N, C-alpha and C positions, 0 to 999 in steps of 0.2 A: 682706553675707552671702557665705559662701564658695560657690564652684561645686562641683558634684558631682565626685568624682574621675574621672579618665580622660576628661574632656570638654574639648576644645580650645576656647579662646575665639577667636571670629572678630574680627579687628581690621580694620575698614573704613578706607579712606583718610580722613584728617582733613578735616572740612569738606564732605565730599561729600553731595549731597542723597540722600534715600532714606527708606525706611519700615522701622521696627522693629516686627515683629509680636510681641505679648506674649500668651502663653497660660499661664494658671494651671491647675494640676491637682492632683489627689490620688487615687491608686489608680485611674487611668483610662487606663492605657497603651494599651488596645485602641482607645479613641476617639481618643487623641492620635495614634496611628499613622495612622489614617484621615485626620485633619486634616492632618498633616504631608505625607502623600502627595498630598493635594489641593492643597496649597500649592506643590508643586514646579512645575507648569505655570504657576501664577499668578506665581511669582517669575521664571521664565524669560521670560514674556511681558511683564514689567514693564520699562520702558525705563530706570528708575533702579536704584539699589542697594537691597538689602534684607538683613535679618537676621531670624532667628527666635529669640526668647528664651522658654524654658520655665521657669516658676517652680513647683517641685514640692515637696510635703511628704508624699509617700507614706509609709504607715505600716509597710511591710514591706521587708525587704532585697531580696526578689525584685522588687517593683515598682520600687524605686529603681534596681536593676541594669538592669531593662528600660527605664526612662526614659533611663539613661545610654547604653544601646545605641542607642536611637532618636535621641538627640542626635548620636551619631557617624554613624549611617546617613544622616540628613537634614541634617547640617551645622548643627544648632541649638545654641545656647548654653544650658546648663542651670544654673539657680541653685537653691539650697536655700532654701525659704521657711518660713513657719509656717502655722498653721491658719486665719488670717484671710485671706479672699479679698481684701479691700481692701489689706492690707499686702503681699500677694504682687503685686498689680497695681502698687502704688506702687514696689516694688522693681524690677520689670521696667522701668517707665518711667524710673526713676532711672538704671538701667544701660544704657538704650538709647543707641545710637550715632548715630541719625539723627533729623532734626527732626520727623518724623511718627511717632506711636505708634499702632498699630492693635491694639485689644483684640479677641480672639476667644475664644469659649467652647470648651472642649476637646472638647465633643460636637457640634461643627459640622463642615461640609464647605465648603471655599472654592470659589467659582466660578472658572473659568480666568482671568478678567480682573479678579479682585477687587482686587488691588493697584493695577492701572492705573486702575480706576474710582475708588478712593479718592484716588489721587494727582491725578486730573483736577480734583477739587473745589478743590484747593489752588493751582490756577493763578489763582484769584481771591484776591488778597491779603487781602480782607475775610473769607475763610472761616477760621474758627478750628477747626472740627471737622466731621466727616462721619458721618452715620448711614446704614447700608444696611439693606434689609429682611432679615428672617430667616424663611425658609420651613420649616415642619415637614415632615418626610418619614419614610418607613419605615412598617412595619406599625402599624396602629392597634389598640390594645387596646380592651376593652369600656369603659374609662374615658374614652377620647379624645373621644367625642362630648360628654360632660359638660364636659371641659376647654374644648372649642370654644365651648360656650354661656356661658362666663364672660367677663368683660371683660378678663381678664389676658393673652389672646393678642393683643389689638389693638395694644399698643405695639410688638410685633415687626414690625408692618406700617407703622409711622410712616414708615420710609424710602421706602415706595412711595406712600403716600397724602398726604404733606405735603411742601411745598417746603422748609420749614425747621421746626425744632422747638426746644423749650426743654430737652428731655432725651430720652434714648433708651436702650434696653437695650444694655449693653456687650458683648453677644454678637457684635456687628458694629459697632464704633464706633471711629473714629480721631480724633485730636486733635493739634494742634500741641504738641509736647513743652514748649515754652516756656510756653504758656498753661496747660498741665496743672500744671507746677511752680509757676507763679505763684499758682494757687488751692490749692496744697498737696495736689493729687491727691485720692484717695478718702479720706473721713473714716473713720479706723480705729476711732472710738468707736462706730460702728454695731455691732449684734450680729455676731459672727464668721460666723454662717451668712448666706449671701447674702440681701439684702433691703433695698431702699431706697437703697443706697449709690450706685447708678448714677443714680437720680433726683436725689439730692442733688448729685452731681458736675455733671450737666447744668444744674441750676438755678443753681449757683454760677458755672459758666462763662458762662451767659447773663447773670447779673447783672453779671459783670465785663466785659461787652461782647463776649464771644466768640460769634460767630454759628455755629450748628450747621446746616449744610446737609444736605439729604437727597438721596441718589442712588439711584433705583430700580434702577439697573443694577449696583450693588455688592452682589450677592446672596450669602448663605450659606445652607446648608441645615442645619437643626437636627434631630437624630434625635428621634423621638417616644419612643424607648425610655426615656429618662431622665425622661419626663413621663407614664409609663404605669402607675405603681404608685400605688395609693390611699394607701398609707402615706407615700410620698415626696412626693406632691402635697399632702396635708393638712399635712405638716410644712413644705413650701415656702410654702404660703399662710399658714400660721400665722406663719412668720417674716416674711413680707411685711406681715402685719397688725401685728406687733410693731414693724416698721420705721416704720409710719405715725406712731407717737408721736414718733419722732426727727425725722421730716420735718416734722411740725406744730410741733415745738419750734424747729426751725431756720428754718422758712419760714412764720411765722404769718400773713403777708399772703395766703397761699394757702388759708387755712381758710375754709370756708363752712358755714352751718348744715346739719345732716344731717337726712334723713328719719329717723323713729324707728329706731334701731338694734335689731336682734333681741336683742342682749345686754341692752340697757337694759330693753326691755319684758319680756323673759323674767325678768330680775331682779325687776321689780316684781310679776310674777305669782307668783314664788317667795315673796316677802315676804307678799303677800296670802294665799297658801295656808297659810303657816305661822301667820299670825294667825287665819285662819278655823278651822284645825285645832285651835289652842289654845283659842279661845273656845268652839267647839262640841264639843270633845272627840271629834273624828272624825279619826283618823289617815289615813283614806282620802283626805282632802282634800289630803294632801301629794302625791298623784299628779296633781293638777291641772296643774302646770307641764309634765309629760310629755305630758298630753293636749293642752295648748295648743300645744306644739311640734309634735306630730303633725298637728294641724289646720292649723297654719301651713304646714308643709312640704308636706302633701298638697294643700291648696287653692292655694298659690302655684304649685306645679309644674303642676297642671291648668290654672289660669288663664293662666299664662305660655305654655304650649304652645298653648293656644287663641288667646289674644290676639295673639300674634306670628306666627300662621299657620305654625307649624312642623309641625303635625300631631300627632295623638295618639300616634304612635310615639315622640315625643320626651318623653313624660311622665316615663319613668324616667330618661333622661338629664338632664332638668330637675331631678329629685330629686338626682341626683349633683352637678349644678352648684351647686344651692343648698347642699348640704352643704359643698362646697369654699368657697363664699362665707362660710358660717358659720365655717369654720376661720379665715378671714381676720378675721372679726368678733371671734372669741374671742381671737385673738392681740392685736388692737388693744385690746380691753377690758382684758385682763390687764395690758398694759403701762401703760394709763392709770391703772388702780387701783394698780399697784405703785409708780408715781411720784406717786400721790395727785393726779393731774390730772383730777378728776372733771368739770371744765368741758369737757374735750375729748370727753367721751362724746356731747355734742350737736353736734359738728362733724366735718368731714371735709376731706381734702385735695382740691383741684381741680387735677388734674395737667395737663389740657389744656383749651383754650378750648371744645371741643365736648362736653366730658364731661357738662355739665348736661343736654344733650338726652336722653341715655340715662338719667341719674339721674331726671329727671322722668317719663320713660316707665315705668321700673320703680318709681320711688318712689311714685307715685300708686297703683299696683297694690298695693304693699307696705302702704300705709296701710289700704286696704280689707280686705286679708287679715288684718292685725292686728286691725282692728275685728271682723271675722267670728270669728276665733279667740277673742278676748276675750269676745264676747257668748256664744259657744258654751260656754265654760268657766264664765262667770258663771251662765248658765242651769242648767247641770248642778250647780253648787254649791248652788243653791237647792232642788234636789230632795231 
């Protein structure tokens, strides 16, 4: 791919050790400026050599011009990519001049010793990759409490709570370039919208014998701003749900039986209500699925807030969290049905060894709530 015009390519000395920082972006020049500014002290404090590669596919001339200006201001190399995040990350790694590639999300801020902390891990010849923690920062919107109550923020702390892992979010993830190229980088057949490709990369690296070390001192901060819109978060989780199909297809050994999925039970309730409405000639029975969903959401939110001792003030955030979880479920179910893999509706991916603890805690509650909602609707249907 060609570089943007007016951007000078930095040519490091051949064979010198160092880190290539790869940032992929689209129409996010404001966030990229903050990240590049935070990387300056980190690069200056790093004892090795470094470069920054920005892979951009901004949609407007103004944004592309702004990115070119940022490249000149901060000494970054700018490459033109395409709409696929995976392809842009692969391009950055392919063009990297140094043996360590550090992937950072464009809406993050680097800690002053970030590069040094990542490099420290590779003093161990057995280390193939390094994951650092991602701390969310900035103003919290009304939605943020709901986001915190979902399990999707936990992987961003793997770098702090685990000595090693089998995968991690590539918001703050470095890897030996040689190992990355050997496993052929990110899988570009995943949906273009981010989701699952970082899980898949980590799992393939792990299967290839590449050990992913965690370093709690290699910290970046991630703005809450890009996680604070209901529309953007539901789209994000729907994409992650869709990605679950691709992960299950590629890593079937990690599939385990699932507790009853909301989408599966809801679908059965819809079928039952249609049959009842047809047999009894009562169109009002077609509303039973909506009543079932309302009972499920309300009862689960109340029970979860009470059972896990978060307090009644968390009931509404629990409703929001459940809606986000359902966005994930709908994305997964849609992809299973689209590919006619109905057998996967009864399974789920086990991403980490401790995941089942949380699954059983929530899963048993989910079963009781499903029974309650189903009995409630069945009783009303007989009236």
